C-alpha positions in Angstrom: 4.2 -4.8 16.2 2.8 -8.3 16.8 5.3 -11.0 16.6 3.8 -14.3 15.5 7.0 -15.5 13.8 7.6 -18.0 16.7 4.4 -19.8 15.8 5.4 -20.2 12.2 2.2 -18.5 11.1 2.3 -15.3 9.0 0.7 -12.3 10.6 -2.7 -11.5 8.9 -2.5 -8.5 6.6 -5.1 -6.5 8.5 -3.2 -7.0 11.8 0.2 -6.2 10.2 -1.1 -3.0 8.4 -2.9 -1.9 11.6 0.4 -2.3 13.5 2.4 -0.4 10.9 -0.2 2.4 10.9 0.0 2.5 14.7 3.9 2.5 14.6 3.9 5.4 12.0 1.6 7.5 14.2 -0.5 10.5 13.3 1.7 11.4 10.3 0.5 8.1 8.7 -2.9 9.6 7.9 -6.0 7.5 7.7 -5.7 3.7 7.6 -5.8 2.1 4.2 -9.2 1.1 2.9 -9.7 -2.2 1.2 -10.0 -0.3 -2.1 -6.7 1.4 -1.6 -5.0 -1.8 -0.7 -6.3 -3.4 -3.9 -5.1 -0.5 -6.0 -1.7 -0.4 -4.3 -1.3 -4.2 -4.9 -2.3 -3.6 -8.5 0.4 -0.8 -8.8 3.0 -3.1 -7.2 2.1 -6.0 -9.6 2.3 -3.7 -12.6 5.6 -2.3 -11.6 7.1 -5.7 -10.8 6.0 -7.2 -14.1 6.9 -4.1 -16.2 10.3 -3.4 -14.8 12.8 -4.7 -12.3 11.0 -6.3 -9.4 12.6 -3.8 -7.0 10.4 -1.1 -8.5 7.2 -2.5 -6.9 7.8 -1.2 -3.3 9.4 2.0 -4.6 6.5 2.7 -6.9 4.0 2.2 -4.1 6.1 4.4 -1.8 6.0 7.2 -4.5 2.2 6.8 -4.8 1.9 7.0 -1.0 3.9 10.2 -1.0 1.9 11.7 -3.8 -1.6 10.8 -2.6 -1.2 10.1 1.1 -2.6 13.5 2.2 -5.8 13.0 0.2 -9.1 11.9 1.9 -9.5 8.1 1.7 -12.1 8.2 -1.1 -9.9 10.4 -3.2 -6.8 8.3 -2.4 -8.5 5.2 -3.8 -9.5 7.1 -7.0 -6.0 8.5 -7.5 -4.4 5.1 -6.9 -6.8 3.4 -9.4 -6.0 6.2 -12.0 -2.3 5.7 -11.5 -2.7 1.9 -11.9 -4.5 2.5 -15.2 -1.8 4.8 -16.5 1.0 2.4 -15.5 -0.8 -0.6 -17.1 -0.7 1.0 -20.6 
């Protein structure tokens, strides 16, 4: 993974996510689309504001396990549907 910590600048999200995807390897499936990133951030926000903050990463992990094998277009739809259900 890139290490820009010495410069004091955070690693851009696209670079970080690309590095994580590369590190995970083929089992990581297709890279996240912008739509999926938005939906996952919505899910994390909903979890963090509706429960203990620690549920945000755990909820996004569960969503990834549940929907990770879907094709990218279907993953985005499934994630948006989950966000809608959780926001109620």
